[in-house]
N, C-alpha and C positions, 0 to 999 in steps of 0.2 A: 290638785285636781286638774289644773290646766296642763300639767306635764303628762298626765294620763291621756288626755285627748290628743296632745301633740305626738305622743308615742304611738297611739293607736291609729292615727291618720295614715301614715305610710303603710301600715299593715292592711288596713281596710282598702286603700286605693289599689294596692297590688292584687288583692283578692278580687276586686270587681273588674279590673282591667285585664288580668291574665286569665280569668276563668271565662271561656266563651259561653258557657251555659248561662251565666248571669248577665253577660254583656250583649247577648244576641236575642233575637226574637224567639221565644219558646215554641212558636208554631212552625218554625222552619222545617223541622223534620217530623211532620205529622204522621208520615207513613210508618216510621219505626214505632211511634206510639200506637198506631192502629194495629200493627202486626202484634205488638205485645198484648193489646186488648183482645185481639182475636185468639191468641194462643192461651191466654189466661182465663177468659170468660167464655170462649167458644162461640163468640158472636161479635160481629162488627157490621151491622146493617148500615147501608148508605155511606160506607167508608171509602176513603181514598187509599187503595192498595196498589196503585199503578207501579209496575215493575218490582213488586215485593218478592223477596226470596222466601217462599214457603215450601221449598223442596223437601219432600219426605214428611211434611207436617201431618200430624194426626188430628184432623179437625172434623171428626165424625159428628154428624148432626149439626154442624155449624150454621149459624144464622148469618148469611151473607147476602140478604136481599138488597138489591140496588147497589151493591158494592162495585166499585170500579177496579177491576183486576186486569186492566189492559197491560199486556206484556209481562204479566206476573209469571214467576216460575213455580208451578204447582206440580212439577214432575214427581212421580212416585208418592204423591200426597194421598192420604186416605180421606176422601170426601163422601164417605158412605152416609146417605141420608141427609146430606147438607142441603140447605135451602138457598139456591142461587137464583131465585126469581128476579127477573129484570136486571141481573148482574151483567156487567160489561166484561167479557173475557176475550175481547179482540186481541189476537196475536199471543194469547197466553200459551205457555208450555204445560200441557197436561199429560205429557208422555208417561205411560206407566201408572197413571193415577187410577184410583179405585172410585168409581162413581155409582156404586150400587144404590138404587133407590134415591138417587140425587134428584132434586127438583130444579130443573133448568127452564122453567116456564118463561117465555119471552126473553130469554137470555141471548146475548150477542156473542156467538162463538165464531165469528168470521175470522179466517186465517189462524185458527187455533190448531195446535199440534196435539192430537189425541192418539198418536202412535203408541201401540202396546197398552193402551188404556183398557181397563176392565169396566164395561158399561152394562150393568144388569138392571133392567126394569126402571130406567131413568125416565122422568117425565120431561119431554122436550117440546111440549105443546107451544107453538108459536115462536120457537127459538130460531134465530138466524144462523145458518150453518154454511155459509159460502166458503169455498176453498179450504175445507177441513183436511187435515192429514190423519187418516184412519188406518195407516199401514200397521198390520199385525194387531189391530185392536180387536177385542172380543166384545161383541154387541149382542145381547140377548134380551128379548122383550122390550126393546126400545125402538120406536119407529123412526129410524134414520135411514133415508134412502139415498142412493148414489145417483148423481146426475146434476145437470146444470140448474134444474128448477125452473127453466123457462118453458114457455108453451111450445108445442111442436111446430115446426115450420109448415106453412100452408101447402107446400109442394109435396110433403110426405103424406103417404096414404094413412088414413086413420087406423088405429089399432082396433081390430074387430074381435070380439069374444066369440067362442064357439057357438052359442045360441044364435048370434047374429049371422054367422056364416051359414048356418042351416037355413035361415030365412032367405038369404041370397041364393044359395044353391042347395035346395032340398036334396037329401040323400035319395039316390035311386034304390031300386030293389036290391037287397043284399044278394050277392053272387059269390059263393065260396070259391077260393082259388083251388086249382087242381092240386092234388097231393104231390105231384112231381115238382111243382114250383116251391112248395113248402118244405120239401125234403123230410116229410113225416110219413111213417108207414100208414097205409089206409085204415088199418085196424084201430089206430088211435083217433083218427078224425071222427067226429060225431056224424051220424047219419042225418041228413037234412031232408 
């Protein structure tokens, strides 16, 4: 019996010392575990997916609430109906991604690349979208506006809508232009 233990000892020691999975901390590569979880269960809420390669992934309706996808590659991924509420997508590559009916409520999309993305009826309520790349993106039914998002400079005149203009300068009596200025035959002009 003693020989068996002595013979097994070198075998077991090489197994534990040469296999990094057994000799290292199992939580070192949590991202790859989270990527596998996302792709198999279609959900990974509150996950660390920083820098994850999800290029071309089909994660339709995925639950990614509060997920950290900072710098992740989601190019050409199908995120149709995915819930990305409070997700961090800072610097993420979403070029060519499909975001139809995606929920991006309070998501952080600062510095994200959304070039060539298809964004139809996504909910972006409260989302931070500073410095987005929207080149050649198709955006329908999604309230994304272009601009700095800052208040207008005090030196700039305020934007006045047409009813307000009429209050400032009421229209005078209507006077039709002479037909020679309009280059329209008199027969066509209505009689006033």
